[in-house]
Structures are given as C-alpha cells and as structure tokens.
PDB file as gemmi writes it, atoms N, CA and C in Angstrom:
CRYST1    1.000    1.000    1.000  90.00  90.00  90.00 P 1                      
ATOM      1  N   MET A   1      30.180  26.832-204.175  1.00  0.00           N  
ATOM      2  CA  MET A   1      30.805  25.814-204.709  1.00  0.00           C  
ATOM      3  C   MET A   1      31.993  25.214-203.519  1.00  0.00           C  
ATOM      4  N   VAL A   2      31.897  24.032-203.188  1.00  0.00           N  
ATOM      5  CA  VAL A   2      32.533  23.450-202.353  1.00  0.00           C  
ATOM      6  C   VAL A   2      33.844  22.737-202.890  1.00  0.00           C  
ATOM      7  N   MET A   3      35.019  22.778-202.461  1.00  0.00           N  
ATOM      8  CA  MET A   3      36.145  21.915-202.975  1.00  0.00           C  
ATOM      9  C   MET A   3      36.777  21.159-202.122  1.00  0.00           C  
ATOM     10  N   ASP A   4      37.042  19.907-202.459  1.00  0.00           N  
ATOM     11  CA  ASP A   4      37.555  18.854-201.523  1.00  0.00           C  
ATOM     12  C   ASP A   4      39.197  19.028-201.577  1.00  0.00           C  
ATOM     13  N   ILE A   5      39.746  19.041-200.743  1.00  0.00           N  
ATOM     14  CA  ILE A   5      41.220  19.076-200.608  1.00  0.00           C  
ATOM     15  C   ILE A   5      41.422  17.852-199.802  1.00  0.00           C  
ATOM     16  N   PRO A   6      42.320  17.180-200.577  1.00  0.00           N  
ATOM     17  CA  PRO A   6      42.945  15.968-199.604  1.00  0.00           C  
ATOM     18  C   PRO A   6      44.069  16.209-198.626  1.00  0.00           C  
ATOM     19  N   VAL A   7      43.673  15.551-197.581  1.00  0.00           N  
ATOM     20  CA  VAL A   7      44.508  15.732-196.447  1.00  0.00           C  
ATOM     21  C   VAL A   7      46.097  15.352-196.317  1.00  0.00           C  
ATOM     22  N   ASP A   8      45.986  13.948-196.987  1.00  0.00           N  
ATOM     23  CA  ASP A   8      47.215  13.375-197.316  1.00  0.00           C  
ATOM     24  C   ASP A   8      47.506  13.480-198.824  1.00  0.00           C  
ATOM     25  N   ARG A   9      48.596  13.884-199.112  1.00  0.00           N  
ATOM     26  CA  ARG A   9      48.975  14.053-200.595  1.00  0.00           C  
ATOM     27  C   ARG A   9      50.208  12.927-200.727  1.00  0.00           C  
ATOM     28  N   PRO A  10      50.052  12.142-201.880  1.00  0.00           N  
ATOM     29  CA  PRO A  10      50.893  11.223-202.181  1.00  0.00           C  
ATOM     30  C   PRO A  10      52.322  11.733-202.569  1.00  0.00           C  
ATOM     31  N   GLY A  11      53.315  11.164-202.326  1.00  0.00           N  
ATOM     32  CA  GLY A  11      54.646  11.843-202.839  1.00  0.00           C  
ATOM     33  C   GLY A  11      55.640  12.008-201.751  1.00  0.00           C  
ATOM     34  N   ARG A  12      56.513  12.801-202.013  1.00  0.00           N  
ATOM     35  CA  ARG A  12      57.771  13.194-201.062  1.00  0.00           C  
ATOM     36  C   ARG A  12      57.085  14.212-200.055  1.00  0.00           C  
ATOM     37  N   GLN A  13      57.270  13.846-198.809  1.00  0.00           N  
ATOM     38  CA  GLN A  13      56.824  14.856-197.713  1.00  0.00           C  
ATOM     39  C   GLN A  13      58.168  15.526-197.365  1.00  0.00           C  
ATOM     40  N   GLN A  14      58.123  16.918-197.165  1.00  0.00           N  
ATOM     41  CA  GLN A  14      59.049  17.712-196.940  1.00  0.00           C  
ATOM     42  C   GLN A  14      59.380  17.939-195.270  1.00  0.00           C  
ATOM     43  N   THR A  15      60.554  17.506-194.954  1.00  0.00           N  
ATOM     44  CA  THR A  15      60.952  17.634-193.528  1.00  0.00           C  
ATOM     45  C   THR A  15      61.777  18.807-193.306  1.00  0.00           C  
ATOM     46  N   THR A  16      61.382  19.534-192.117  1.00  0.00           N  
ATOM     47  CA  THR A  16      62.101  20.715-191.671  1.00  0.00           C  
ATOM     48  C   THR A  16      63.029  20.523-190.654  1.00  0.00           C  
ATOM     49  N   GLU A  17      64.213  20.902-190.852  1.00  0.00           N  
ATOM     50  CA  GLU A  17      65.289  20.757-189.869  1.00  0.00           C  
ATOM     51  C   GLU A  17      65.195  21.958-189.064  1.00  0.00           C  
ATOM     52  N   ILE A  18      65.276  21.747-187.631  1.00  0.00           N  
ATOM     53  CA  ILE A  18      65.329  22.655-186.565  1.00  0.00           C  
ATOM     54  C   ILE A  18      66.801  23.203-186.403  1.00  0.00           C  
ATOM     55  N   PRO A  19      67.273  24.366-186.779  1.00  0.00           N  
ATOM     56  CA  PRO A  19      68.811  24.611-186.986  1.00  0.00           C  
ATOM     57  C   PRO A  19      69.302  24.982-185.728  1.00  0.00           C  
ATOM     58  N   TRP A  20      68.496  24.911-184.483  1.00  0.00           N  
ATOM     59  CA  TRP A  20      69.272  25.296-183.212  1.00  0.00           C  
ATOM     60  C   TRP A  20      69.059  24.295-182.121  1.00  0.00           C  
ATOM     61  N   THR A  21      69.800  24.277-181.120  1.00  0.00           N  
ATOM     62  CA  THR A  21      69.752  23.443-180.021  1.00  0.00           C  
ATOM     63  C   THR A  21      70.138  24.253-178.802  1.00  0.00           C  
ATOM     64  N   ARG A  22      69.285  24.093-177.643  1.00  0.00           N  
ATOM     65  CA  ARG A  22      69.810  24.906-176.464  1.00  0.00           C  
ATOM     66  C   ARG A  22      70.680  24.128-175.693  1.00  0.00           C  
ATOM     67  N   ILE A  23      71.790  24.789-175.323  1.00  0.00           N  
ATOM     68  CA  ILE A  23      72.977  23.968-174.777  1.00  0.00           C  
ATOM     69  C   ILE A  23      73.207  24.579-173.427  1.00  0.00           C  
ATOM     70  N   ASP A  24      72.607  25.857-173.057  1.00  0.00           N  
ATOM     71  CA  ASP A  24      72.785  26.209-171.843  1.00  0.00           C  
ATOM     72  C   ASP A  24      71.523  27.174-171.354  1.00  0.00           C  
ATOM     73  N   LEU A  25      71.403  27.700-170.435  1.00  0.00           N  
ATOM     74  CA  LEU A  25      70.197  28.565-169.962  1.00  0.00           C  
ATOM     75  C   LEU A  25      70.088  29.668-170.946  1.00  0.00           C  
ATOM     76  N   ASP A  26      71.070  30.557-171.296  1.00  0.00           N  
ATOM     77  CA  ASP A  26      70.957  31.574-172.287  1.00  0.00           C  
ATOM     78  C   ASP A  26      71.810  31.521-173.581  1.00  0.00           C  
ATOM     79  N   LEU A  27      71.963  30.127-173.967  1.00  0.00           N  
ATOM     80  CA  LEU A  27      72.797  29.954-174.971  1.00  0.00           C  
ATOM     81  C   LEU A  27      72.500  28.803-175.962  1.00  0.00           C  
ATOM     82  N   TYR A  28      72.413  29.040-177.398  1.00  0.00           N  
ATOM     83  CA  TYR A  28      71.812  28.105-178.349  1.00  0.00           C  
ATOM     84  C   TYR A  28      72.896  28.031-179.209  1.00  0.00           C  
ATOM     85  N   GLU A  29      73.046  26.860-179.757  1.00  0.00           N  
ATOM     86  CA  GLU A  29      73.895  26.339-180.701  1.00  0.00           C  
ATOM     87  C   GLU A  29      73.178  26.300-182.202  1.00  0.00           C  
ATOM     88  N   VAL A  30      73.628  26.934-183.301  1.00  0.00           N  
ATOM     89  CA  VAL A  30      72.988  26.824-184.354  1.00  0.00           C  
ATOM     90  C   VAL A  30      73.905  25.925-185.371  1.00  0.00           C  
ATOM     91  N   ALA A  31      73.154  25.106-186.240  1.00  0.00           N  
ATOM     92  CA  ALA A  31      73.905  24.177-187.110  1.00  0.00           C  
ATOM     93  C   ALA A  31      73.271  24.187-188.544  1.00  0.00           C  
ATOM     94  N   ARG A  32      74.108  23.899-189.489  1.00  0.00           N  
ATOM     95  CA  ARG A  32      73.534  23.925-190.938  1.00  0.00           C  
ATOM     96  C   ARG A  32      74.054  22.483-191.351  1.00  0.00           C  
ATOM     97  N   ASP A  33      73.374  21.595-191.846  1.00  0.00           N  
ATOM     98  CA  ASP A  33      73.934  20.512-192.398  1.00  0.00           C  
ATOM     99  C   ASP A  33      74.533  19.699-191.405  1.00  0.00           C  
ATOM    100  N   GLY A  34      74.288  19.683-190.220  1.00  0.00           N  
ATOM    101  CA  GLY A  34      74.994  18.883-189.413  1.00  0.00           C  
ATOM    102  C   GLY A  34      76.302  19.554-188.736  1.00  0.00           C  
ATOM    103  N   ARG A  35      76.573  20.653-189.260  1.00  0.00           N  
ATOM    104  CA  ARG A  35      77.810  21.264-188.823  1.00  0.00           C  
ATOM    105  C   ARG A  35      77.475  22.559-188.004  1.00  0.00           C  
ATOM    106  N   ILE A  36      78.050  22.798-186.733  1.00  0.00           N  
ATOM    107  CA  ILE A  36      77.993  23.860-186.087  1.00  0.00           C  
ATOM    108  C   ILE A  36      78.486  25.105-186.788  1.00  0.00           C  
ATOM    109  N   VAL A  37      77.620  26.204-186.989  1.00  0.00           N  
ATOM    110  CA  VAL A  37      77.955  27.416-187.585  1.00  0.00           C  
ATOM    111  C   VAL A  37      77.982  28.588-186.869  1.00  0.00           C  
ATOM    112  N   GLY A  38      77.447  28.590-185.714  1.00  0.00           N  
ATOM    113  CA  GLY A  38      77.427  29.880-184.711  1.00  0.00           C  
ATOM    114  C   GLY A  38      76.399  29.428-183.502  1.00  0.00           C  
ATOM    115  N   TYR A  39      76.400  30.457-182.834  1.00  0.00           N  
ATOM    116  CA  TYR A  39      75.529  30.507-181.397  1.00  0.00           C  
ATOM    117  C   TYR A  39      74.716  31.750-181.389  1.00  0.00           C  
ATOM    118  N   VAL A  40      73.561  31.727-180.588  1.00  0.00           N  
ATOM    119  CA  VAL A  40      72.820  32.786-180.387  1.00  0.00           C  
ATOM    120  C   VAL A  40      72.914  32.883-178.692  1.00  0.00           C  
ATOM    121  N   GLU A  41      73.249  33.875-178.196  1.00  0.00           N  
ATOM    122  CA  GLU A  41      73.369  34.082-176.721  1.00  0.00           C  
ATOM    123  C   GLU A  41      72.465  35.172-176.402  1.00  0.00           C  
ATOM    124  N   VAL A  42      71.526  34.967-175.439  1.00  0.00           N  
ATOM    125  CA  VAL A  42      70.385  35.834-174.866  1.00  0.00           C  
ATOM    126  C   VAL A  42      71.190  36.578-173.695  1.00  0.00           C  
ATOM    127  N   VAL A  43      70.946  38.012-174.008  1.00  0.00           N  
ATOM    128  CA  VAL A  43      71.622  38.857-173.105  1.00  0.00           C  
ATOM    129  C   VAL A  43      70.545  39.880-172.556  1.00  0.00           C  
ATOM    130  N   GLY A  44      69.768  39.709-171.748  1.00  0.00           N  
ATOM    131  CA  GLY A  44      68.653  40.592-171.255  1.00  0.00           C  
ATOM    132  C   GLY A  44      67.579  40.492-172.406  1.00  0.00           C  
ATOM    133  N   ALA A  45      67.119  41.596-172.930  1.00  0.00           N  
ATOM    134  CA  ALA A  45      66.273  41.485-173.925  1.00  0.00           C  
ATOM    135  C   ALA A  45      66.891  41.397-175.382  1.00  0.00           C  
ATOM    136  N   VAL A  46      68.066  41.198-175.555  1.00  0.00           N  
ATOM    137  CA  VAL A  46      68.825  41.194-176.913  1.00  0.00           C  
ATOM    138  C   VAL A  46      69.283  39.815-177.146  1.00  0.00           C  
ATOM    139  N   PHE A  47      69.215  39.341-178.292  1.00  0.00           N  
ATOM    140  CA  PHE A  47      69.762  38.167-178.982  1.00  0.00           C  
ATOM    141  C   PHE A  47      70.995  38.343-179.735  1.00  0.00           C  
ATOM    142  N   VAL A  48      72.086  37.895-179.128  1.00  0.00           N  
ATOM    143  CA  VAL A  48      73.338  38.314-179.848  1.00  0.00           C  
ATOM    144  C   VAL A  48      73.778  36.961-180.794  1.00  0.00           C  
ATOM    145  N   ALA A  49      73.917  37.288-182.027  1.00  0.00           N  
ATOM    146  CA  ALA A  49      74.252  36.409-182.974  1.00  0.00           C  
ATOM    147  C   ALA A  49      75.876  36.192-183.162  1.00  0.00           C  
ATOM    148  N   LEU A  50      76.159  35.049-183.011  1.00  0.00           N  
ATOM    149  CA  LEU A  50      77.909  34.699-182.749  1.00  0.00           C  
ATOM    150  C   LEU A  50      78.154  33.796-184.048  1.00  0.00           C  
ATOM    151  N   GLY A  51      79.040  34.220-184.735  1.00  0.00           N  
ATOM    152  CA  GLY A  51      79.574  33.250-185.905  1.00  0.00           C  
ATOM    153  C   GLY A  51      80.726  32.557-185.570  1.00  0.00           C  
ATOM    154  N   GLY A  52      80.763  31.134-185.861  1.00  0.00           N  
ATOM    155  CA  GLY A  52      81.936  30.488-185.642  1.00  0.00           C  
ATOM    156  C   GLY A  52      81.634  28.949-185.054  1.00  0.00           C  
ATOM    157  N   SER A  53      82.550  28.035-185.277  1.00  0.00           N  
ATOM    158  CA  SER A  53      82.192  26.668-184.870  1.00  0.00           C  
ATOM    159  C   SER A  53      82.429  26.475-183.351  1.00  0.00           C  
ATOM    160  N   ARG A  54      83.255  27.194-182.661  1.00  0.00           N  
ATOM    161  CA  ARG A  54      83.568  27.113-181.464  1.00  0.00           C  
ATOM    162  C   ARG A  54      83.121  28.296-180.610  1.00  0.00           C  
ATOM    163  N   TYR A  55      82.489  28.007-179.540  1.00  0.00           N  
ATOM    164  CA  TYR A  55      81.827  29.186-178.878  1.00  0.00           C  
ATOM    165  C   TYR A  55      82.876  29.957-178.337  1.00  0.00           C  
ATOM    166  N   ASP A  56      84.127  29.595-177.743  1.00  0.00           N  
ATOM    167  CA  ASP A  56      85.203  30.281-177.221  1.00  0.00           C  
ATOM    168  C   ASP A  56      86.019  31.105-178.264  1.00  0.00           C  
ATOM    169  N   ARG A  57      85.738  30.874-179.475  1.00  0.00           N  
ATOM    170  CA  ARG A  57      86.285  31.727-180.529  1.00  0.00           C  
ATOM    171  C   ARG A  57      85.337  32.398-181.604  1.00  0.00           C  
ATOM    172  N   ALA A  58      83.876  32.152-181.133  1.00  0.00           N  
ATOM    173  CA  ALA A  58      82.787  32.922-182.032  1.00  0.00           C  
ATOM    174  C   ALA A  58      83.003  34.395-181.973  1.00  0.00           C  
ATOM    175  N   VAL A  59      82.635  35.002-183.065  1.00  0.00           N  
ATOM    176  CA  VAL A  59      82.684  36.476-183.137  1.00  0.00           C  
ATOM    177  C   VAL A  59      81.353  37.068-183.253  1.00  0.00           C  
ATOM    178  N   GLU A  60      80.990  38.142-182.661  1.00  0.00           N  
ATOM    179  CA  GLU A  60      79.757  38.612-182.613  1.00  0.00           C  
ATOM    180  C   GLU A  60      79.561  39.282-184.034  1.00  0.00           C  
ATOM    181  N   VAL A  61      78.378  38.976-184.676  1.00  0.00           N  
ATOM    182  CA  VAL A  61      78.087  39.482-186.020  1.00  0.00           C  
ATOM    183  C   VAL A  61      76.906  40.250-186.067  1.00  0.00           C  
ATOM    184  N   ALA A  62      76.051  40.293-185.039  1.00  0.00           N  
ATOM    185  CA  ALA A  62      74.710  41.221-184.995  1.00  0.00           C  
ATOM    186  C   ALA A  62      74.015  41.107-183.591  1.00  0.00           C  
ATOM    187  N   GLN A  63      73.189  41.956-183.456  1.00  0.00           N  
ATOM    188  CA  GLN A  63      72.326  41.900-182.209  1.00  0.00           C  
ATOM    189  C   GLN A  63      70.973  42.068-182.743  1.00  0.00           C  
ATOM    190  N   HIS A  64      70.021  41.336-182.250  1.00  0.00           N  
ATOM    191  CA  HIS A  64      68.605  41.421-182.785  1.00  0.00           C  
ATOM    192  C   HIS A  64      67.736  41.398-181.479  1.00  0.00           C  
ATOM    193  N   LEU A  65      66.372  41.929-181.800  1.00  0.00           N  
ATOM    194  CA  LEU A  65      65.397  41.867-180.681  1.00  0.00           C  
ATOM    195  C   LEU A  65      64.471  40.598-180.829  1.00  0.00           C  
ATOM    196  N   THR A  66      64.816  39.762-181.764  1.00  0.00           N  
ATOM    197  CA  THR A  66      64.020  38.551-181.793  1.00  0.00           C  
ATOM    198  C   THR A  66      64.965  37.347-182.011  1.00  0.00           C  
ATOM    199  N   PHE A  67      64.643  36.144-181.383  1.00  0.00           N  
ATOM    200  CA  PHE A  67      65.501  34.991-181.329  1.00  0.00           C  
ATOM    201  C   PHE A  67      65.472  34.565-182.999  1.00  0.00           C  
ATOM    202  N   HIS A  68      64.548  34.423-183.669  1.00  0.00           N  
ATOM    203  CA  HIS A  68      64.604  33.956-185.055  1.00  0.00           C  
ATOM    204  C   HIS A  68      65.360  34.748-185.959  1.00  0.00           C  
ATOM    205  N   ALA A  69      65.421  36.046-185.663  1.00  0.00           N  
ATOM    206  CA  ALA A  69      66.154  36.999-186.482  1.00  0.00           C  
ATOM    207  C   ALA A  69      67.745  36.698-186.294  1.00  0.00           C  
ATOM    208  N   ALA A  70      68.057  36.380-185.047  1.00  0.00           N  
ATOM    209  CA  ALA A  70      69.547  36.106-184.795  1.00  0.00           C  
ATOM    210  C   ALA A  70      69.961  34.713-185.227  1.00  0.00           C  
ATOM    211  N   VAL A  71      69.052  33.757-185.220  1.00  0.00           N  
ATOM    212  CA  VAL A  71      69.324  32.497-185.887  1.00  0.00           C  
ATOM    213  C   VAL A  71      69.421  32.675-187.399  1.00  0.00           C  
ATOM    214  N   ASP A  72      68.679  33.440-188.114  1.00  0.00           N  
ATOM    215  CA  ASP A  72      68.876  33.688-189.416  1.00  0.00           C  
ATOM    216  C   ASP A  72      70.015  34.329-189.951  1.00  0.00           C  
ATOM    217  N   THR A  73      70.416  35.182-189.163  1.00  0.00           N  
ATOM    218  CA  THR A  73      71.768  35.894-189.465  1.00  0.00           C  
ATOM    219  C   THR A  73      72.852  34.919-189.333  1.00  0.00           C  
ATOM    220  N   VAL A  74      72.812  34.128-188.399  1.00  0.00           N  
ATOM    221  CA  VAL A  74      73.972  32.973-188.252  1.00  0.00           C  
ATOM    222  C   VAL A  74      73.958  32.164-189.449  1.00  0.00           C  
ATOM    223  N   LEU A  75      72.775  31.650-189.598  1.00  0.00           N  
ATOM    224  CA  LEU A  75      72.694  30.864-191.022  1.00  0.00           C  
ATOM    225  C   LEU A  75      73.222  31.539-192.279  1.00  0.00           C  
ATOM    226  N   ARG A  76      72.573  32.700-192.505  1.00  0.00           N  
ATOM    227  CA  ARG A  76      73.072  33.415-193.646  1.00  0.00           C  
ATOM    228  C   ARG A  76      74.440  33.658-193.703  1.00  0.00           C  
ATOM    229  N   ARG A  77      75.196  34.060-192.595  1.00  0.00           N  
ATOM    230  CA  ARG A  77      76.519  34.166-192.718  1.00  0.00           C  
ATOM    231  C   ARG A  77      77.218  32.882-193.018  1.00  0.00           C  
ATOM    232  N   ALA A  78      76.684  31.782-192.608  1.00  0.00           N  
ATOM    233  CA  ALA A  78      77.315  30.545-192.834  1.00  0.00           C  
ATOM    234  C   ALA A  78      77.214  30.215-194.095  1.00  0.00           C  
ATOM    235  N   ALA A  79      76.289  30.553-194.770  1.00  0.00           N  
ATOM    236  CA  ALA A  79      75.940  30.408-196.322  1.00  0.00           C  
ATOM    237  C   ALA A  79      76.930  31.063-197.237  1.00  0.00           C  
ATOM    238  N   ARG A  80      77.635  31.951-196.700  1.00  0.00           N  
ATOM    239  CA  ARG A  80      78.570  32.857-197.605  1.00  0.00           C  
ATOM    240  C   ARG A  80      79.666  31.956-197.907  1.00  0.00           C  
TER     241      ARG A  80                                                      
END                                                                             
C-alpha cells in the first residue's frame, strides 16, 4: 500500500529561532525572546555555560562536552 503525503501543508508554519550568535572566535551569545540571557565560551574541548546578560558579569553555571548542551543549560537557567 502506498500513501501520498503532501509536501506542503496548509496552515501555520512553525519557525525556529536560533538562540545563539557568534560574537568572537571562542564566544557565543545566547538569547531568549530577543533578550541576552547568557554566553557559551569555548575553552579547549569544553563548552562553558555562563549565565547573565553582560559578559563581564556573567557567572559560570556549567561545563559541557557539547555546544548544544551548554546552550540548553543557559536557556533552561533563563527560564527559571
């Protein structure tokens, strides 16, 4: 049995916001709803999650081995 699946579905399309922006060679800014909530700094093979809207005052909240885990940590902290 062969089923046809429409390629284009009518209705609302879901857009995905990319929550990070590269601002330096080893530094990424993480935002939620247009507001800066933290940073991810690359230190060797480790991604350091920093919470806070200003980099010079951001506090380390975690260290991860993957970039996406560090971004997720910053976003979850901001949701609290």
